[in-house]
C-alpha positions in Angstrom: 11.2 16.7 -7.5 11.2 19.2 -10.3 14.8 18.3 -11.2 14.0 14.6 -11.2 11.0 15.2 -13.4 13.1 17.3 -15.8 15.6 14.4 -16.4 15.2 12.6 -19.7 13.5 9.2 -19.7 13.3 8.8 -16.0 9.9 7.6 -14.8 9.1 9.4 -11.5 6.4 8.8 -9.0 5.3 11.3 -6.5 5.6 10.7 -2.8 2.5 9.3 -1.0 0.0 12.2 -0.7 -2.2 13.0 2.2 -4.3 16.1 2.2 -4.3 18.2 5.3 -7.3 17.5 7.7 -10.4 18.9 6.2 -9.0 19.5 2.7 -9.9 17.4 -0.3 -7.0 15.4 -1.8 -8.4 16.3 -5.2 -7.0 19.8 -5.0 -3.3 18.8 -4.6 -3.8 15.8 -7.0 -5.0 18.1 -9.8 -1.8 20.3 -9.3 0.7 17.4 -9.7 4.0 18.5 -11.2 4.0 16.9 -14.6 5.2 14.6 -16.1 4.9 12.5 -13.0 4.5 8.8 -13.8 2.4 7.8 -10.9 1.1 9.0 -7.5 0.5 7.2 -4.3 -2.6 8.2 -2.2 -3.3 7.2 1.3 -7.0 7.0 2.2 -6.8 8.7 5.6 -5.4 11.9 7.1 -2.0 11.8 8.8 -3.6 13.0 12.0 -5.8 9.9 12.1 -2.7 7.6 12.3 -4.2 4.0 12.3 -7.6 5.1 13.7 -10.7 4.9 11.6 -11.0 3.4 8.2 -9.3 4.6 5.0 -11.6 6.5 2.7 -11.4 4.5 -0.5 -14.1 6.5 -2.2 -11.7 9.5 -1.9 -8.9 7.5 -3.4 -11.2 6.5 -6.2 -12.1 10.2 -6.8 -8.4 11.0 -7.2 -8.1 8.1 -9.7 -10.9 9.8 -11.7 -9.2 13.3 -11.4 -5.8 12.4 -12.8 -4.5 10.7 -15.9 -1.6 8.8 -14.4 -1.6 5.6 -12.4 -2.7 5.8 -8.8 -1.2 3.6 -6.1 -3.7 3.2 -3.3 -2.8 2.7 0.4 -4.7 2.3 3.6 -6.3 -0.7 5.4 -4.6 -3.3 3.2 -4.7 -5.8 6.0 -5.7 -8.9 4.0 -5.5 -10.3 0.5 -9.2 -9.8 0.3 -8.9 -6.1 1.0 -6.1 -5.7 -1.5 -8.0 -7.7 -4.2 -11.1 -5.6 -3.6 -9.2 -2.4 -4.0 -7.6 -3.6 -7.2 -10.9 -4.8 -8.8 -13.4 -2.4 -7.4 -11.6 1.0 -7.4 -9.7 2.9 -10.0 -6.2 2.2 -8.5 -3.5 0.6 -10.6 -1.7 -0.9 -7.7 -1.9 -1.0 -3.9 0.8 -0.7 -1.2 0.6 -3.3 1.5 2.4 -2.6 4.8 0.8 -3.8 8.1 -1.0 -6.6 6.2 2.3 -8.3 5.7 2.9 -8.8 9.4 2.8 -12.5 10.0 1.4 -13.0 6.5 4.0 -13.1 3.7 1.5 -14.9 1.6 -0.6 -11.8 1.2 0.9 -10.9 -2.2 0.4 -14.3 -3.8 -3.1 -14.5 -2.3 -4.0 -11.1 -3.6 -2.9 -12.1 -7.1 -4.8 -15.4 -6.8 -8.0 -13.6 -5.8 -7.7 -11.0 -8.6 -7.3 -13.8 -11.0 -10.3 -15.6 -9.7 -8.4 -18.4 -8.0 -8.5 -19.7 -4.4 -5.9 -18.2 -2.1 -3.2 -20.3 -0.6 -3.8 -21.7 2.9 -0.3 -22.1 4.4 0.5 -25.3 6.2 1.8 -25.3 9.7 5.3 -26.1 8.4 5.2 -23.1 6.1 4.0 -20.8 8.9 6.8 -22.1 11.2 9.4 -21.7 8.5 8.2 -18.1 7.9 8.3 -17.4 11.6 11.8 -18.8 11.9 13.0 -16.7 8.9 11.4 -13.6 10.6 13.3 -14.3 13.8 16.6 -14.8 11.9 16.1 -11.5 10.0 15.3 -9.7 13.3 18.5 -11.1 14.8 20.5 -10.1 11.7 19.2 -6.6 11.9 19.9 -6.5 15.7 16.3 -5.9 16.6 15.4 -7.1 20.0 12.7 -9.7 20.3 10.6 -7.3 22.4 10.3 -5.1 19.4 9.2 -8.0 17.3 6.3 -8.6 19.7 5.1 -5.1 19.0 4.7 -5.9 15.3 2.0 -8.5 15.8 
């Protein structure tokens, strides 16, 4: 990472950070190698996996502690959750992972909510087309349909 940061005119973000269990993420966040362009923070400990709720107040404290953009992650399961994080915390952006499963509209709907507009309600035809595209992509990637069921 130091070599990348030393390169001229190359914006560099830091990998997603999770503090060890019981340690505040503020300590490693304050010791970021500079000049990092951004940092991604996940609101839960790695040992928690998907259990419990992400601690967005901790993510917000990291935002207050650093002078670079913070990308927040954790529990972005809906456009409403993502829009809330973008408007009510100090994050510059959010990472959405599991929230995309079966919901490719989450990005457009997050933007609509942030802009004060109504989210898109997909039609049955749009949902079926999305599902068929998903199946074609799974097939193209040689992923067995049983694996696809585990994604829902």
